[in-house]
VOGU-3710 file (C-alpha; in Angstrom, 3 decimals, decimal comma):
1> mlrglatvny> -27,341/-76,589/88,127  -25,016/-73,734/87,499  -24,277/-71,656/90,520  -21,641/-69,550/90,137  -18,207/-68,534/87,999  -15,244/-71,105/89,634  -12,352/-70,540/87,773  -11,777/-68,771/83,905  -8,754/-70,227/82,605  -6,819/-67,927/80,114
11> waddleaake> -3,869/-70,189/77,420  -0,564/-68,717/77,351  3,076/-69,781/74,912  4,792/-68,120/77,306  3,095/-68,919/80,719  5,977/-67,044/82,706  5,433/-63,834/80,339  1,719/-64,599/81,212  2,239/-64,186/85,064  4,264/-61,126/84,786
21> wysellgidp> 1,509/-59,636/82,528  -1,289/-60,725/84,235  0,459/-60,035/88,071  0,678/-56,167/87,096  -2,636/-56,019/85,504  -4,193/-57,440/88,818  -1,723/-55,918/90,946  -1,176/-59,209/92,630  1,299/-62,325/92,625  0,158/-65,717/92,223
31> yferaeldgr> -1,453/-67,694/94,859  -1,071/-71,254/93,526  1,443/-72,775/90,366  2,315/-75,892/89,331  5,392/-76,869/87,060  6,535/-80,610/85,227  9,936/-81,488/85,594  10,949/-85,193/84,286  7,053/-86,228/84,183  6,269/-85,063/87,501
41> ivapgdpgyd> 4,032/-82,213/88,954  6,343/-80,052/91,623  5,011/-77,192/93,471  7,430/-73,785/94,452  9,639/-75,295/97,135  10,277/-78,721/95,660  13,384/-80,525/95,000  14,199/-78,896/90,954  11,498/-76,706/90,952  13,552/-74,200/89,518
51> rarpgyiefr> 14,387/-75,804/86,598  10,716/-76,862/85,948  8,291/-75,829/82,643  6,105/-73,582/84,057  2,376/-75,324/83,620  -0,524/-73,905/85,677  -0,727/-70,438/87,423  -3,575/-69,433/89,302  -4,808/-65,765/90,550  -7,566/-64,986/93,222
61> lgdyqhelgl> -9,289/-61,628/92,581  -12,556/-59,768/93,426  -15,185/-59,158/95,553  -15,770/-62,884/95,901  -11,947/-64,170/95,001  -12,783/-65,807/91,663  -9,561/-67,869/90,276  -8,179/-66,652/86,947  -5,991/-69,375/85,727  -3,539/-69,125/83,106
71> idsryvpegs> -2,246/-72,909/81,807  0,453/-73,647/79,126  -0,418/-73,399/75,790  0,252/-77,563/75,453  -1,816/-78,225/77,466  -4,753/-76,658/74,905  -7,637/-79,850/74,099  -7,089/-81,166/70,463  -9,333/-79,374/67,705  -8,906/-75,645/69,981
81> asgpagavvy> -9,679/-72,387/68,065  -6,162/-71,394/67,495  -6,742/-67,464/67,431  -9,121/-65,361/69,861  -12,537/-67,849/70,014  -15,521/-68,469/71,806  -16,872/-67,968/75,008  -16,271/-64,182/76,105  -15,550/-63,822/80,073  -16,833/-60,426/81,298
91> whvddvpanf> -14,663/-58,982/84,619  -16,977/-56,156/86,500  -14,419/-53,082/86,898  -15,795/-49,632/88,054  -14,499/-47,656/85,255  -14,561/-49,462/81,793  -12,564/-46,513/79,429  -10,294/-45,884/82,355  -8,999/-49,668/82,120  -9,702/-50,501/79,023
101> erllamgaqe> -7,268/-47,895/77,806  -4,854/-49,132/80,742  -5,499/-52,740/78,274  -4,019/-51,154/75,978  -1,289/-48,984/76,805  -0,005/-52,154/78,449  -0,264/-54,502/74,899  -3,206/-55,674/74,685  -5,310/-54,830/71,162  -9,082/-53,916/71,563
111> hlpitprgee> -11,469/-57,161/70,553  -14,260/-55,013/70,938  -14,956/-51,312/71,388  -16,371/-49,675/74,132  -20,081/-50,207/74,345  -22,943/-48,643/76,453  -25,592/-51,351/76,677  -28,705/-49,589/77,141  -29,828/-47,102/79,319  -29,445/-49,116/82,988
121> gfvtasvvdp> -25,639/-48,079/82,801  -24,151/-51,199/81,385  -20,754/-51,225/78,726  -18,751/-53,498/77,975  -15,594/-53,602/75,736  -13,109/-56,448/75,305  -9,529/-56,602/74,504  -6,944/-59,736/73,625  -4,174/-60,032/75,917  -1,036/-60,614/74,523
131> fgnvlgimyn> -1,444/-64,065/74,560  -4,149/-64,646/72,275  -6,937/-64,745/74,880  -10,162/-62,840/74,661  -10,438/-60,764/77,714  -13,924/-58,846/78,826  -14,626/-55,688/81,005  -17,886/-54,576/81,894  -20,024/-52,271/84,584  -22,445/-53,557/85,326
141> phylevldss> -24,885/-52,176/87,944  -26,685/-55,959/89,184  -23,131/-57,080/90,041  -22,996/-53,990/92,375  -26,200/-54,783/93,515  -26,230/-58,874/94,265  -22,392/-57,815/95,938  -24,226/-55,480/98,676  -27,091/-57,146/99,004  -24,786/-60,193/99,879
151> rrarpappag> -22,954/-57,746/102,192  -25,642/-56,425/104,239  -26,575/-60,320/104,633  -24,011/-61,587/106,029  -23,531/-62,351/110,056  -21,733/-59,987/112,686  -18,445/-61,738/113,404  -17,871/-63,944/116,332  -17,422/-61,683/119,285  -13,481/-61,045/120,047
161> lenplfiear> -12,459/-61,313/115,675  -10,904/-57,996/116,152  -8,398/-59,149/118,241  -4,856/-59,551/116,584  -4,439/-62,812/119,043  -7,546/-64,469/118,271  -7,379/-64,032/114,477  -3,338/-65,500/115,427  -4,315/-68,073/117,444  -7,405/-69,652/114,708
171> rrdflrtshs> -4,880/-69,563/111,594  -2,146/-72,271/113,573  -5,084/-74,217/114,756  -6,387/-73,981/110,849  -2,975/-75,077/109,911  -2,387/-77,521/112,352  -5,413/-79,309/111,412  -6,339/-77,724/107,396  -5,161/-78,738/103,988  -3,515/-75,448/102,138
181> rssrkfaqev> -7,411/-74,826/100,859  -9,330/-74,659/104,242  -6,811/-72,123/105,459  -6,819/-69,911/102,324  -10,906/-69,960/102,988  -10,352/-68,925/106,859  -7,805/-66,052/105,270  -10,714/-65,275/103,666  -13,020/-65,183/106,260  -11,236/-63,314/108,562
191> atwqmrrpsh> -10,512/-60,660/105,268  -14,239/-60,162/105,093  -14,810/-59,594/108,594  -12,504/-56,988/108,565  -13,733/-55,401/105,983  -17,117/-55,022/107,773  -15,693/-54,287/111,087  -16,759/-50,370/111,949  -14,332/-47,865/111,300  -13,746/-45,676/114,870
201> a> -12,268/-42,717/112,860
//
């Protein structure tokens, strides 16, 4: 039934501020944005987008390109908790203390301190971001084992894929025949194959 993490959504009263904060934290810009203008949903590049009220922003991050969505608080379902509450999603990090300190330095508040979990190397901590969301971080040896085994199980890329002209031709074909989500998937596949390419150094 449950096959994997698809999207985690956080709420923010000031979506632009949340976009800037998470862009700085993650070191990337969002790949997807939508806003509301006169009752219509508009995207960057649409007429009037600069006057629209931001509604949803999404990042893709990490080894599996998980989605982190930021939603304007005006869309919070009725009856939702008004403060930090609910489940804590833990994002794997390689260094919990360093990332915990960075989050605090960026204005997050401690939610749960750095806590070793057993003797196998699991460590967790969580903060409340400046917008009231609980953000968990964790060093998880199991995550690394699964990541390593999935990388070893992937087939080798097709012959010629390393050639930039081949990549560009495939990208153009995808853009002509597929919608944006398919082209993003292709870009992720290329990045994965390039990451696995042996070094000639």
